[in-house]
C-alpha positions, 0 to 999 in steps of 0.5 A: 515435466512438461507442467513444470516447464510451462508454470516457469515459462509463465512465471518468467514472463510474468515477472518480465513484464514487471520489470518493465512497468513504471507503475510497479512499487515495492512495499518494504516491510517483514516480507517485501511486496510488489504492486502494480498500481492501476491509476484508471480515475484515481482522481475520483473518489468512491462513496466512502470518500476513498480514492479510486486507485487500486493496487494489485499484488505481483501484478495480477489483475484479479479481485484477490489480488486487488488493494484500493487505496484508503489514503489511510496509514496505520502507525505505531510510533515509539512512546517517547515520539511527539504526534503533534508535530511528528502528523504535522511534519510527515504530512498525516492527519490522525483518524483514529486510535486503534490499541497502541497504534494509530490510524491517520490520513494522508493529507498530500498527494504522496503515493501510498507505498511510497509514503509508507516505505518513507516512515518506515525508515524513520526512527521514531515508527515502530511499525506502518502499513497501509490501510488497505480495503480488501474485496473479501466477498465470497463470489 
């Protein structure tokens, strides 16, 4: 019983701290997921040319919940969509095709989760997700 109460207290404290944070964003999809944006050094680029903006799933800062923004989005568009006008209209640049999907670089200054949510609402989009980098090394 004591462990249950402690767990409830910790989770409620975490939830309240997330609610008070302005850097919390929700990625909409099959299951909505909340991320805390760590803007530390977000304007610098890493060795791969990606921003250093880091997101933490549910606001928990650890290697296992870390998602690094690549400034790329993976999109599946309806077959009748004019891809050229779509990318120009939405601040994207084609990178490569992967099956039915394609990778696009976000060329405007949009925050990646907000951009994904915006694109998800468009009629010509079947699926969308940020092209995150995850650290999957064994520790």
